[in-house]
C-alpha positions in Angstrom: -22.0 9.7 6.5 -25.0 10.2 4.3 -27.3 7.3 3.3 -26.6 8.1 -0.3 -22.8 7.5 0.3 -23.4 4.3 2.2 -25.6 3.1 -0.7 -22.9 3.8 -3.2 -20.4 1.9 -1.1 -22.8 -1.1 -0.8 -23.3 -1.1 -4.6 -19.6 -0.8 -5.4 -19.9 2.6 -6.9 -17.7 4.2 -4.3 -14.7 3.0 -2.3 -14.6 3.8 1.4 -11.6 5.4 2.9 -9.9 3.7 5.8 -11.6 6.1 8.3 -15.0 5.3 6.8 -14.3 1.5 7.0 -13.4 2.0 10.7 -16.6 3.9 11.4 -18.7 1.2 9.7 -17.0 -1.5 11.8 -17.6 0.4 15.0 -21.2 1.3 14.1 -22.1 -2.3 13.3 -20.3 -3.5 16.4 -18.1 -5.9 14.3 -14.7 -7.2 14.7 -12.3 -6.1 11.9 -12.1 -9.7 10.7 -15.9 -9.7 10.1 -15.5 -6.8 7.7 -13.3 -8.8 5.5 -15.2 -12.0 5.8 -12.5 -13.8 7.7 -13.9 -14.4 11.2 -16.1 -17.4 10.4 -13.6 -19.1 8.0 -11.5 -21.8 9.6 -7.9 -22.2 8.3 -7.4 -18.6 7.3 -4.3 -16.8 8.3 -3.0 -13.3 7.6 -0.5 -12.5 4.9 2.4 -10.2 5.5 3.7 -8.1 2.6 7.1 -6.7 3.4 7.8 -3.3 2.0 10.8 -4.6 0.1 8.6 -7.2 -1.6 5.9 -4.7 -2.6 8.2 -2.1 -4.3 6.6 -0.9 -7.5 8.8 0.8 -10.0 7.6 4.3 -10.8 5.4 4.4 -13.9 5.3 0.7 -14.7 2.5 -1.7 -14.1 3.7 -5.0 -12.6 2.2 -8.2 -14.0 -1.5 -8.6 -13.2 -2.1 -10.9 -10.3 -5.2 -12.8 -9.2 -6.2 -13.6 -5.6 -8.8 -16.1 -4.5 -9.7 -13.7 -1.8 -10.7 -10.0 -1.7 -7.8 -7.6 -1.8 -7.9 -4.1 -0.3 -5.4 -1.5 -1.3 -5.0 1.8 0.6 -2.9 4.8 -0.6 -1.3 6.3 2.5 0.6 9.0 0.7 1.3 10.1 -2.9 -0.7 8.7 -5.8 -1.0 5.4 -7.7 -3.0 3.9 -10.5 -4.7 0.6 -10.3 -5.8 -1.8 -13.1 -8.7 -4.1 -12.1 -9.6 -6.4 -15.1 -10.1 -3.8 -17.9 -10.7 -0.8 -15.7 -8.2 1.9 -14.6 -8.5 3.8 -11.3 -6.6 6.9 -10.3 -5.8 6.7 -6.6 -4.7 9.5 -4.2 -3.7 9.6 -0.6 -6.6 8.3 1.5 -8.3 6.4 -1.3 -9.2 2.7 -0.8 -9.6 0.2 -3.6 -11.4 -3.0 -3.1 -10.6 -5.8 -5.5 -13.1 -8.7 -5.7 -11.8 -12.2 -5.5 -10.4 -13.6 -8.8 -10.2 -10.2 -10.5 -6.9 -9.7 -12.3 -5.3 -6.6 -10.8 -2.1 -4.5 -10.5 -1.1 -1.2 -8.9 1.6 1.2 -10.2 3.2 4.2 -8.5 2.4 7.5 -10.2 3.5 9.8 -7.4 7.2 9.1 -7.1 9.3 8.1 -4.1 6.9 9.6 -1.5 4.1 7.2 -2.5 3.1 4.7 0.2 0.5 2.0 -0.2 -0.8 -0.9 1.9 -2.3 -4.0 0.4 -4.5 -6.2 2.6 -5.4 -9.7 1.7 -6.0 -13.1 3.3 -4.3 -16.4 2.5 -5.5 -19.9 3.5 -3.2 -21.8 5.9 
């Protein structure tokens, strides 16, 4: 990974892929929870999003949601489009989107039935 690419990630100009995030965690000798700012916060538990709850109709944006915590969305297969505040992002397989806390956001499926996404967030207990 080039220093220029790392700099872009640090400044929010590039979104790291899942493999890049994994490399960063290993290189810095961190626990995965450290990467998402959860390790030192008491009273934080994980949030499970069941596939049936996260179905996104093809071509439609669901209502914008706001999370008090950072949200990370990874496109595993297919393609999607994300709206974060007033910005639109085209996402393809392997892309990772990092949504800052309190930013209104939504993701829609643009790749049909084969599109698979994962959304990672934290919730307080």
